[in-house]
Kinemage of the C-alpha trace (Angstrom):
@kinemage 1
@onewidth
@group {chain A} dominant
@subgroup {mainchain}
@vectorlist {calphas} color= white
{ca met a 1} P 7.755 12.946 -2.413
{ca ile a 2} L 4.856 11.117 -0.334
{ca asp a 3} L 5.590 7.599 1.011
{ca thr a 4} L 2.270 5.661 0.461
{ca his a 5} L 3.330 2.698 2.582
{ca ile a 6} L 4.865 2.909 6.161
{ca his a 7} L 4.409 0.837 9.052
{ca leu a 8} L 3.475 2.092 12.865
{ca phe a 9} L 4.139 -0.137 15.614
{ca asp a 10} L 5.445 0.040 19.566
{ca val a 11} L 6.876 -3.238 20.993
{ca ser a 12} L 6.871 -1.903 24.342
{ca arg a 13} L 3.233 -1.699 24.180
{ca gln a 14} L 1.250 -3.483 27.310
{ca gly a 15} L -0.155 -6.460 25.802
{ca gly a 16} L 2.116 -6.770 22.957
{ca ile a 17} L 2.076 -6.903 19.358
{ca pro a 18} L 0.655 -8.914 16.676
{ca trp a 19} L 3.384 -8.323 14.499
{ca pro a 20} L 6.375 -7.986 14.252
{ca pro a 21} L 7.674 -11.222 16.030
{ca ser a 22} L 9.381 -10.939 18.523
{ca thr a 23} L 11.901 -13.575 16.849
{ca asn a 24} L 12.454 -11.292 14.205
{ca lys a 25} L 15.554 -9.611 15.467
{ca val a 26} L 15.687 -7.059 12.421
{ca leu a 27} L 11.953 -5.746 12.874
{ca tyr a 28} L 11.465 -6.133 16.305
{ca lys a 29} L 11.950 -2.580 17.108
{ca thr a 30} L 9.716 0.405 17.848
{ca ala a 31} L 8.864 2.065 14.134
{ca leu a 32} L 7.359 5.597 15.243
{ca pro a 33} L 6.738 8.412 13.327
{ca asp a 34} L 10.042 10.269 14.521
{ca arg a 35} L 12.231 7.474 13.816
{ca tyr a 36} L 10.991 7.541 10.273
{ca arg a 37} L 11.684 11.249 9.922
{ca lys a 38} L 15.267 10.637 10.507
{ca leu a 39} L 15.554 8.249 7.985
{ca ala a 40} L 13.299 9.675 5.188
{ca leu a 41} L 13.814 13.607 5.635
{ca pro a 42} L 17.585 13.216 3.934
{ca phe a 43} L 15.611 11.840 0.792
{ca gly a 44} L 13.155 14.561 0.439
{ca ile a 45} L 10.320 12.696 1.726
{ca lys a 46} L 7.761 15.177 3.115
{ca gly a 47} L 5.150 13.008 4.434
{ca ala a 48} L 3.964 9.116 4.939
{ca ile a 49} L 0.797 7.142 4.692
{ca glu a 50} L 0.338 4.417 7.540
{ca val a 51} L -0.382 0.911 6.230
{ca glu a 52} L -2.268 -0.677 9.259
{ca cys a 53} L -0.304 -4.516 10.330
{ca ser a 54} L -2.258 -5.189 13.034
{ca pro a 55} L -5.977 -6.880 12.911
{ca gln a 56} L -6.915 -5.835 16.213
{ca val a 57} L -9.928 -2.840 15.440
{ca glu a 58} L -8.787 -0.631 18.241
{ca asp a 59} L -5.257 -0.548 16.873
{ca asn a 60} L -6.845 1.844 13.976
{ca gln a 61} L -7.371 4.371 17.077
{ca trp a 62} L -4.103 3.780 18.486
{ca val a 63} L -2.312 4.799 14.541
{ca leu a 64} L -4.894 7.900 14.617
{ca asp a 65} L -3.693 8.718 18.064
{ca val a 66} L -0.101 8.159 17.212
{ca ala a 67} L -0.607 10.155 13.441
{ca ala a 68} L -2.027 13.170 15.240
{ca lys a 69} L 1.350 14.257 17.090
{ca asp a 70} L 2.929 14.247 14.159
{ca thr a 71} L 2.891 15.890 10.684
{ca ile a 72} L 4.604 13.584 8.706
{ca ile a 73} L 1.581 11.269 8.803
{ca val a 74} L -0.757 12.342 6.103
{ca gly a 75} L -3.209 9.444 6.493
{ca thr a 76} L -3.494 5.872 7.272
{ca val a 77} L -5.120 2.898 6.086
{ca gly a 78} L -6.856 1.202 8.326
{ca asn a 79} L -7.702 -2.360 8.928
{ca leu a 80} L -11.337 -3.562 9.087
{ca glu a 81} L -13.235 -6.518 7.576
{ca pro a 82} L -15.891 -6.319 5.178
{ca gly a 83} L -18.664 -8.227 5.457
{ca lys a 84} L -18.204 -8.856 9.135
{ca pro a 85} L -20.524 -7.766 11.890
{ca gly a 86} L -20.047 -3.751 12.812
{ca phe a 87} L -18.297 -3.003 9.531
{ca gly a 88} L -20.214 -0.007 8.842
{ca arg a 89} L -20.658 1.606 12.398
{ca gln a 90} L -16.076 1.125 12.864
{ca leu a 91} L -15.963 2.593 8.951
{ca glu a 92} L -18.398 6.014 10.459
{ca arg a 93} L -16.563 5.428 13.366
{ca phe a 94} L -13.372 5.901 11.742
{ca thr a 95} L -13.869 8.092 9.390
{ca arg a 96} L -14.923 11.018 11.091
{ca asn a 97} L -11.060 11.456 11.494
{ca pro a 98} L -9.918 12.398 8.422
{ca leu a 99} L -6.596 11.296 8.546
{ca phe a 100} L -8.328 7.764 7.809
{ca arg a 101} L -7.996 6.904 3.915
{ca gly a 102} L -9.162 3.556 3.926
{ca ile a 103} L -8.983 -0.104 4.362
{ca arg a 104} L -6.290 -2.805 3.707
{ca tyr a 105} L -8.339 -5.801 3.070
{ca gly a 106} L -6.206 -9.496 1.075
{ca thr a 107} L -5.067 -12.718 2.366
{ca leu a 108} L -3.262 -11.549 5.626
{ca trp a 109} L -4.201 -12.703 9.209
{ca gly a 110} L -5.843 -16.022 7.580
{ca arg a 111} L -8.408 -14.071 5.361
{ca lys a 112} L -9.999 -15.381 2.302
{ca phe a 113} L -10.191 -12.781 0.073
{ca his a 114} L -11.402 -14.953 -2.771
{ca glu a 115} L -13.961 -17.074 -0.881
{ca glu a 116} L -15.584 -13.803 0.778
{ca met a 117} L -16.158 -12.646 -3.105
{ca asn a 118} L -18.817 -15.169 -2.921
{ca arg a 119} L -20.996 -13.510 0.406
{ca pro a 120} L -23.161 -10.750 -0.709
{ca glu a 121} L -22.422 -9.029 3.028
{ca phe a 122} L -18.822 -8.413 1.654
{ca phe a 123} L -19.658 -6.928 -1.342
{ca ala a 124} L -21.996 -4.615 0.267
{ca asp a 125} L -19.585 -3.293 2.816
{ca val a 126} L -17.091 -2.909 0.146
{ca lys a 127} L -19.742 -0.237 -1.526
{ca leu a 128} L -20.141 1.364 2.113
{ca leu a 129} L -16.358 1.869 1.834
{ca ala a 130} L -16.938 3.200 -1.828
{ca ala a 131} L -19.612 5.521 -0.554
{ca ala a 132} L -17.347 6.843 1.858
{ca asn a 133} L -14.770 7.799 -0.389
{ca met a 134} L -12.090 5.465 1.008
{ca thr a 135} L -9.845 3.538 -0.696
{ca leu a 136} L -8.920 -0.295 -0.547
{ca asp a 137} L -5.500 -1.195 -0.613
{ca ala a 138} L -5.311 -5.218 -1.894
{ca ala a 139} L -2.965 -7.219 -0.387
{ca ile a 140} L -1.967 -9.344 -3.091
{ca ala a 141} L -0.670 -12.473 -2.084
{ca ser a 142} L -1.131 -15.030 -5.313
{ca pro a 143} L -2.128 -14.295 -8.639
{ca arg a 144} L -5.547 -15.479 -8.550
{ca leu a 145} L -6.274 -12.351 -6.632
{ca ile a 146} L -5.735 -10.301 -9.491
{ca ala a 147} L -8.812 -11.757 -11.212
{ca asp a 148} L -10.633 -11.293 -8.222
{ca leu a 149} L -10.062 -7.514 -8.146
{ca val a 150} L -11.577 -7.265 -12.039
{ca arg a 151} L -14.181 -9.427 -10.424
{ca leu a 152} L -14.637 -6.513 -7.551
{ca thr a 153} L -13.956 -3.879 -9.657
{ca asp a 154} L -16.630 -5.077 -11.977
{ca arg a 155} L -19.373 -4.831 -9.046
{ca val a 156} L -18.005 -1.849 -7.533
{ca ala a 157} L -16.988 0.729 -10.189
{ca asn a 158} L -16.602 3.522 -7.982
{ca leu a 159} L -13.914 2.375 -5.915
{ca arg a 160} L -10.588 3.212 -6.100
{ca val a 161} L -8.464 0.687 -5.127
{ca val a 162} L -4.275 0.371 -4.575
{ca ile a 163} L -2.616 -3.005 -5.050
{ca asn a 164} L 0.064 -3.783 -2.939
{ca his a 165} L 3.579 -4.681 -3.568
{ca leu a 166} L 3.077 -5.875 -7.134
{ca pro a 167} L 7.040 -5.877 -7.879
{ca gln a 168} L 6.661 -9.021 -5.566
{ca leu a 169} L 4.016 -10.958 -6.926
{ca asp a 170} L 5.379 -13.421 -9.488
{ca pro a 171} L 3.010 -14.572 -12.545
{ca pro a 172} L 1.697 -18.051 -12.790
{ca thr a 173} L 3.732 -20.793 -14.928
{ca gly a 174} L 1.875 -22.155 -17.699
{ca ala a 175} L 0.818 -20.828 -20.517
{ca gly a 176} L -2.740 -21.126 -19.715
{ca pro a 177} L -2.478 -19.521 -16.334
{ca leu a 178} L 0.577 -16.860 -17.348
{ca arg a 179} L -2.574 -15.594 -20.333
{ca glu a 180} L -5.473 -15.459 -18.008
{ca tyr a 181} L -2.640 -13.606 -15.443
{ca glu a 182} L -1.722 -11.155 -18.113
{ca ala a 183} L -5.131 -10.427 -19.341
{ca asn a 184} L -6.796 -9.273 -15.986
{ca leu a 185} L -3.640 -7.557 -15.216
{ca lys a 186} L -4.015 -5.650 -18.546
{ca glu a 187} L -7.425 -5.036 -17.547
{ca leu a 188} L -6.955 -3.709 -14.114
{ca gly a 189} L -4.607 -1.331 -15.976
{ca gly a 190} L -7.162 0.100 -18.351
{ca arg a 191} L -9.525 0.728 -15.257
{ca gly a 192} L -8.724 4.480 -14.154
{ca leu a 193} L -9.397 4.167 -10.264
{ca val a 194} L -7.065 1.203 -9.910
{ca tyr a 195} L -3.394 1.786 -8.620
{ca ala a 196} L -0.211 0.137 -8.440
{ca lys a 197} L 1.864 0.134 -5.438
{ca leu a 198} L 5.572 -0.222 -7.126
{ca ser a 199} L 6.443 -0.711 -3.793
{ca ala a 200} L 8.705 -4.008 -2.185
{ca val a 201} L 10.532 -3.900 -5.160
{ca leu a 202} L 13.500 -5.680 -3.820
{ca arg a 203} L 13.727 -9.494 -3.813
{ca arg a 204} L 16.279 -12.145 -2.597
{ca val a 205} L 17.263 -14.238 -4.869
{ca asp a 206} L 19.743 -17.110 -3.787
{ca gly a 207} L 20.484 -15.838 -0.411
{ca lys a 208} L 21.041 -12.417 -1.900
{ca val a 209} L 19.329 -9.063 -2.652
{ca pro a 210} L 20.387 -7.901 -5.762
{ca leu a 211} L 21.335 -3.709 -5.518
{ca asp a 212} L 21.777 -2.965 -9.200
{ca leu a 213} L 18.535 -1.280 -11.061
{ca ala a 214} L 19.352 -3.671 -13.770
{ca phe a 215} L 17.996 -6.678 -11.987
{ca tyr a 216} L 14.651 -4.864 -11.697
{ca arg a 217} L 14.488 -3.144 -14.926
{ca pro a 218} L 12.591 -5.549 -16.360
{ca arg a 219} L 9.766 -6.152 -14.165
{ca leu a 220} L 9.335 -2.264 -13.504
{ca asp a 221} L 9.158 -1.631 -17.338
{ca his a 222} L 6.417 -4.050 -17.439
{ca leu a 223} L 4.331 -2.491 -14.536
{ca met a 224} L 4.510 0.978 -15.975
{ca glu a 225} L 3.460 -0.774 -19.130
{ca val a 226} L 0.835 -2.155 -17.845
{ca phe a 227} L -0.452 0.921 -15.699
{ca gly a 228} L 1.141 3.949 -17.183
{ca glu a 229} L 3.092 6.895 -15.049
{ca asp a 230} L -0.508 8.601 -14.028
{ca arg a 231} L -1.672 5.384 -11.836
{ca val a 232} L 1.686 3.816 -9.999
{ca leu a 233} L 2.669 4.998 -6.186
{ca tyr a 234} L 5.872 5.028 -4.086
{ca gly a 235} L 5.963 2.997 -1.085
{ca ser a 236} L 8.944 1.850 1.142
{ca asp a 237} L 6.999 -0.670 2.955
{ca trp a 238} L 9.430 0.677 6.100
{ca pro a 239} L 10.323 -1.108 8.559
{ca asn a 240} L 9.473 -4.227 6.896
{ca ser a 241} L 11.966 -3.322 3.629
{ca asp a 242} L 14.828 -3.906 6.406
{ca gln a 243} L 14.909 -7.337 5.745
{ca trp a 244} L 16.026 -6.840 2.534
{ca ala a 245} L 18.024 -3.374 2.485
{ca ala a 246} L 18.482 -0.457 4.179
{ca tyr a 247} L 16.188 2.854 3.582
{ca pro a 248} L 18.747 4.519 1.043
{ca gln a 249} L 19.078 1.254 -0.972
{ca val a 250} L 15.037 0.886 -1.037
{ca phe a 251} L 14.395 4.613 -1.814
{ca gly a 252} L 17.471 4.566 -4.454
{ca ile a 253} L 16.266 1.695 -6.636
{ca val a 254} L 13.083 4.050 -7.571
{ca arg a 255} L 14.831 6.739 -7.311
{ca asp a 256} L 17.200 6.243 -9.901
{ca tyr a 257} L 14.545 4.355 -12.260
{ca phe a 258} L 11.773 7.058 -12.429
{ca met a 259} L 14.388 9.999 -12.735
{ca ala a 260} L 15.530 8.147 -15.716
{ca arg a 261} L 11.960 8.545 -16.766
{ca gly a 262} L 11.910 12.200 -16.348
{ca arg a 263} L 10.788 14.493 -13.972
{ca ser a 264} L 6.988 14.745 -14.749
{ca ala a 265} L 6.779 11.021 -14.727
{ca ala a 266} L 8.795 11.046 -11.279
{ca glu a 267} L 6.531 13.598 -9.506
{ca lys a 268} L 3.614 11.469 -10.298
{ca tyr a 269} L 4.975 8.480 -8.752
{ca phe a 270} L 6.700 10.110 -5.689
{ca trp a 271} L 3.460 12.252 -4.661
{ca lys a 272} L 1.067 13.803 -7.215
{ca asn a 273} L -0.574 10.022 -8.078
{ca ser a 274} L -0.758 9.270 -4.482
{ca ala a 275} L -2.528 12.416 -3.879
{ca lys a 276} L -5.025 11.076 -6.390
{ca ala a 277} L -5.245 7.772 -4.539
{ca tyr a 278} L -5.696 8.400 -1.116
{ca gln a 279} L -6.995 11.974 -1.454
{ca trp a 280} L -4.328 12.133 1.474
{ca val a 281} L -4.186 15.774 4.144
{ca lys a 282} L -1.973 18.303 3.939
{ca arg a 283} L -0.425 19.160 7.309
{ca ala a 284} L 2.392 20.694 6.874
{ca pro a 285} L 3.809 24.037 4.989
{ca asp a 286} L 6.452 22.040 3.044
{ca gln a 287} L 4.346 19.463 1.752
{ca pro a 288} L 2.688 19.612 -1.340
{ca arg a 289} L -0.967 20.340 -2.607
{ca tyr a 290} L -2.212 18.583 -5.697
{ca val a 291} L -4.719 20.355 -7.899
{ca gly a 292} L -5.833 17.792 -10.966
């Protein structure tokens, strides 16, 4: 199994870190590969993809340096801004390292995905990303961005896209907006290079986090109906997930859901689809190699 969404940071770094804030007593603990190993290996996790949680360009290099020292990291998703000066130069720099598998972009750090969609410089850089065989992780904070992804993949049809944390996205209210949202989601579900990360599944309801699969099943069933078993990925969102539950509970919900769908569906979700979406690097003998 490959976990496609973890974050790495060191709270003791000189100058501090942009996330998580020191006021968050749950998250503000150094998160490095050795800590993750101890949590994940007992569940059969053989590798992980780091997703950048800092807007600072040089933190891409910091993660690559950390990843080089531990083979459990099979890829990183960096943080560069399409449409900003120097994007192409930085993309060329980081893609020289085979562990660099793409970038994350959305509404994080105050960025305005919807407005950027109107700038030709943005699309020019996204085309560079696709030409470099990199993946775009889409950080989705509102249903409107689902429509933006339809527009984006209309114009850059060879771009691989992974929609992050889709189970967390609440559909809009109102019959018209809901119909539009469902139509756009279905359109993305029919595009072979668009993947859905069924991550950040747990949620807080009335101050409590349900740990019963039955609570989450309807939403998971809906997303499986839209994307199918060939384009869904496992991601724990560790250590951010600690705000909802410990790793065993986070993993257990999706393990039980996918094992009930059969071994083939579980293998696709837990590692085979991630190999297609990210083309990550096999670094250890116990990691799988996908030939599709």
